[in-house]
N, C-alpha and C positions, 0 to 999 in steps of 0.2 A: 079167367082166360083158360081155354082148353089145351090140351097138350098139342093138337094140330096147329094152333096159331103161334106156338113158340117159335122165335127165331134162333138161329144158330148161337148168337150171342148170348141168349138167356139160357141156353143149355148148360148144365153143370160140366165142368171140365174134368177129365179124369186126373187123378192125382199122378204126378211126375215121379217116377222113381229117382231117389237120390243115389249119389255115388256110393254111399256106405250101405246101399241095400234098402233104406228106409223111403219114405215118400216126403217130398218137398211140398211147402205150402205154395198156392198159386197166387202170383202177384197180379193184381188187377191192373188195367191200363191206367185208370185214374191215379192209382197209387204210383205207378212209374212216373207219371207226368209231375207229381208233387215231389218226388224224390230228387227228380233232376233240375228243379227250378233253382235259380241263383239265389244267394243270400241277400236279403233285404239290407241296404246301407243304413247303419245307425246314424243319429244326429250328429255324434262325434266325426264320423267318417265324412259325412256331407259337408261339415264346416271345414275340414282341413284344405280340400281344394279352393275352396273360396278364399281363405286366408292367403294362400301362395299366390292366387291370381291377383289379389289386392296389392301384394308386395311386389309382384312383377310390374303391375301397372303404376306403382308409385315410383319404382326405378326408372321406368321408361319415360315418366313425365319430369323427372328431376333434371335432366340436361336442358329441357325446353325452358325451365324457369331460371337458369342460371345466366346471369348477365355477363357479357364479354366486355373487357375494355377497349376503347378505341386507341387508335395510334397516338393522338394527342393526350389522352389520359395516362397511357403508359410512359409518354415522354415526361409528363408532369411528376408522375410517381418516380421514375428514375432520378430526376433532378432533385426531388425532395429527400430521396434516400442518400444521394450524393451529398447534399448539404448536412444531413444529419451525420453521416460518417465524418466529414470534415470537422464539424463542431466537436464531436466525441474525440477526435484526434487532438484538436486544439486544447481541449479540456485536459486531456492526458498529459500533453507536453507542458502545460501550465502547472499541472500539479507536481510533475517531476521537477520542474525548475523550482517550485516553492519548496520542495523537500530538500533539494541541494542547497538553497540559500539558507534554510533552517538549520541544517547540519552545520554550514558555515559559520552562522551566528553563534550557535552552541558552542563551537570549538573555540571561536574568538572571545566569547564571554568567559568560557573556562580558563583561557590563557590569561585573559586580563584580571580575572578574580585571583589567580595564582600570584601574578606579578604584584597585585594589590597586598595580598597577605605577606609575601615576602618583603615588600617594601616597608611595611609597618614593623615587621620584626628587625630588618635591617636598620630602620630609623631610629629604633630604641638603643641600638649598640653604636650609634656614631658617637657619642660622648666618650665611650671607652676609647674609640679609634683616635679621637682627638688627643686624649690624655696619652696614648701610646705615641703619638706624633710629637708632643712635646717633650715627652720624657726622651725621645730619640735625639731631638735637637739638643738637649742638655747632655747627652752622652750617657744616660742611664741604661740604654739598652745595648750598649757595647757588648757586655758579656754577663753572665748570671742567668738564673731561672727566667726572669722577666722577658729576656730575648726569645726563649722558646715559646713562652705563652703568647708574645706579640705575633709570632711567626704562625702559630696555630689559629689565633683569632684571624688574622688577616687571610690566611690560607682558605679557612672556612667560609668567610665572606666572599671570596673570589669565586667559589664554586656556585654562588647565586649570580654571578654576572656583575658584581659590584665594580664600578670603575670610578677613578677619581677625577674630578674636572677642576679646571682653574689653574693656570699657569702664567707666569710673568710673560708678557709679550703677546698673549692671545688677544684677539680682536673681541671687544666687549660684546656680549650676547646676553640681552637682557632676560631670555628665557632660562640661562645657566648661571649668570653671574648677578651678584647683588652689590651695587656699587655703594660702598660706604663713605668714600672720599673721592673727590674730583680734583685733579691737579692739572691745570693748564700746562701745555708743553708746545714748544716750537718744533719739536722733533717728530710729532705725529701728525698725520692727516685724518685719522679717524680715531674713535674712542678705543684706547688699548688698556689692557690690565697692566698697571704698574707694580702691584705687589699683591700677594694673596695673603689675606689675614686668616681666613678659615677655608680649608678646601671643601669643595663640594662633590657630591657622588651622584652617579646614575645606575640604575639597572636596565639595560636595554635601552629603549627610548624614553624611559620615565626617569625625570629628575627626583631624585630622593631628597636632596638638599642643595640649594644653589650655593656656589662658592662666593664668600664675602671677599671683595676685593677693593683695592684703591685704583682708580682709573686716571690715565692721562688723557686729557681732552685737548683737540687743537686750539691754538690761539687766534 
């Protein structure tokens, strides 16, 4: 190509003086276009919007798949819930009642066991009480150390609630009296204690020993 056919673009451009007095490199138009081109998205950058879009679509579709209860279904559910609450309340009340009854039984059994133990101890001492009663009838306890001993023994047993039963004139009670002799009499209309052969004893409602008695029976 001759110099006459050169276009203005083909002609070399003069160097442009720089601010510091030197010459700056000439930037070609093609290089300027390449420098201003935007960055190309990497595969990672391209996948991020796709994942976010999928999540948004999933959230948008969720309400469409949710089933709503009808009025009848809600009524059935409410009735079932009320029945369940009522059953649980009944179970709770029943458990509380059983606990109260259990405590009462334990306390009753404890008291019964205590009375049984005391009754056995007192029963073993009844022969000594009989000897003291006979000695008193013969006047042997009028004075002297035996009087003090008898008072202490009787006082100690009284603390356990020991009570004597069987007295002349009492109406005969098979649960408290043991009839050794029966004497017909026109003076009574019911079986009546005529004489006490050996006194009986009780602790509370428990009979430790029935009284041995003679009984007047109606003629």
